[in-house]
Every structure is written in structure tokens, then in C-alpha cells.
N, C-alpha and C positions, 0 to 999 in steps of 0.2 A: 506495502499497501503505501507507503514513503517512497521506493525511484521510480511508483508511480505520479505520483502530488510531485516528487523532485523534477522527474520528468516534464511532466506538466508547465507548472516554475518555468524553467528553463526554456522553455517553448515560447510564453507570453512575454518573456521577457524578451530576445531572442525579434519576434512581430514587430515588438514595440521599438528597439533601436533601429530595427530594417524603415520601417515608418520616419525615426528621425530624420536619420544618415541617408536612410536609400532617395527622398532627392536632391540629393547634392549630389549625388554621382548621374542622375538622367537629365541627357541633354532635354533638356523643354525645347530648343530653338529650333531644334529634327521634324517637334507634333505640331508646329508653328499652324500647317492646315489645318490639320484634327481643328483646333482650337476656331479659325478659322470659320471656317462648316459650322462646327456647332451654333457658337458663336450668331452667326447670320444666318442658320435655322429659326434659329431661340426669337432672335430682334425682327427678322425678314429680312434684312438690307445685309448688303453685302461688311462685313465687319472686313478689314485692316490693318496688322499688329503690324507694328515697325521694326520694335524693338524689342530689349532683353522678355523675357519670359522669365516669372520664379513663381513655383509650384513649392507649397509645402504640408503636408500630413498633421501634424501636430504640434504648439499642443490643438488648432484646430486646423478643419480642412482649408487652403485660403490659397490666393490666386493674385500672383501683380502684372499687367502685360503693361507696357511704356509706348510711347504715338502710337494712339491706336484715331483709330478714322473710322464713325460708320455711314456708309451710303458709298453710290457710286462714283467707280474713281475719276476725278475731275472738275465732281462736282462741287457748287461755293456752296450749298445748302451744306454740304456733309458734317458729321459732328467730327467734333477733332479732336483729343485732352496727351494730354503728357505723358497719366500716369493713368489705371483705372486699374484699383487694391480691390478686395471681395473676400471677407470675411464671412467663410460658410454656419451653416451653423447639421453639426454631425447627425443631432438625430433622424430632419428631417431630411437628410441628404440620402441618410441609409432611405430613408422612408421612396424616395424620388424623387421626392421637392424640392428646390432649386428654394433654398432659406435666405437669406444674406443677412448676417445679423449684424455686420458693418459694409458697409457700400461706401468706399474712397473718390472721384472724381478728380484729379489737381488738374489741374489750367488747363479744362478744358472751355474751346472757341463755339455759338454759337452764333451764326448769323440770323434774322430775324429783317423780312423786308416786306414790306406794304406793296402793290403795282400800281398802275395808274389810276383803278379804279376804285381805290384803300382796300382794298383783300388785304389778310392778314396772309403770306406766303410764309407757313414754317418747314423748315428742315423736316424731310422724309423719312426721317430714322423717330420723330417726337411722333410722326402720326403711325408709322406702322411697330409700332412694340407693341407686343405684347405681352401686356401687364395682370394675365391671371400667371402665367409662365414666371415669373418672378417676387418674391415677397421680403425688403430689405425693411427692416429694425430702425437701423441709423445711414443716413445720410452725412454727409461730409462732402464739399466742393470746396478746393482751395482756389483761390487763384484766380475767379472767371472773367471772360471776354467776356461780353455780349456785345455783339455790332447791327444796331438798327438801319435802315438804309425806304427810304422811300424813294418811290418812281416819278411821280406825280411832281414835290416839287425840286429834286435830285442830294435832299438833304441824309446827313446823314450824322450816327449817334454814336462811338463806340461808350460803354460801361468798360472800366476794365478793376482788379484787383477786387470780385466780388467774392466774398463765402459764408458759408452756409452752414449751418448747423441743427439735425433735428432728424430725429426719433419717427 
């Protein structure tokens, strides 16, 4: 009995060590295409990751993507961000649901415009977002930049250094 418990304890310790140190030895950038395909399917628009990717399993599953762009390539209305960090809730993830305990967006850029008739033209990424697919407990936006333009008056307004923290 004691040998069985000792073997089980060693197996659990090895599994925890693999979960802790294993992600450091995986080249997550080689999996970029898979991440982009899954995110594109989730959002409904093309997602591109231009920078480094980092995945952690412990203490809680988390994902950090650098230099992301959501929208069609070359689209001026595409959403861009310097980094996107998501910490997932493990129990929800084990049940097949995506629940972000914390979602942090660093230096996002958003362009809003009014056409000549005064109708708002929002980025397609906001219109196509599937709000049922991901729930967010805490949202943090750092150093955001919003550019607004009016086609009728040719006026432009840029709001920078915007920060938001909310639950």
C-alpha cells in the first residue's frame, strides 16, 4: 500500500513539474498558425499575431500575444494592440468554456468614423465579436488610442493615453 501511494505521489509531482516547466521548452511561435486559426474562428474575423507568444499552465492557464491585429489585412479599421494577455479560469476551461479571469489589452488602437451621411462606421471586429464564446471577469485596458474622424467635415480627433479597469 505504501509503495502504491509513494508511486502515485511521485507521478503527481512529475506531472506538476511538467506543467510548470514544460511550456518553457515548447516553441509556441511554431504554433502561431493554430492560434490564429482558433482565434479567427472564435471572433469571426482574421486574427494575426506579429510578435512573441507566451503560454503558461501554472499557477493558472494564461496566454500572452504580442503585436496583434484583428480584421482584414490592410484594413484601416482593423483593431491593433501591442499585447493581449488572458488568464483563464481552470474549472471553466476543463468544462470546455472560455472564461477569462483577467483580460489585459496593452496599447490598443481603435479607429471610429462617421460617413458623409453621419452614420457611425465601427470596426468589423466589434460587430462580429461573439460575446457568448468568452466571458470576462476583469478587463484592463492600458494606453489606448482612439482615432475618430468625420468624412463630412474632414475633422479628426485623437484620444490617447486612455486607461480602463473594470470588473
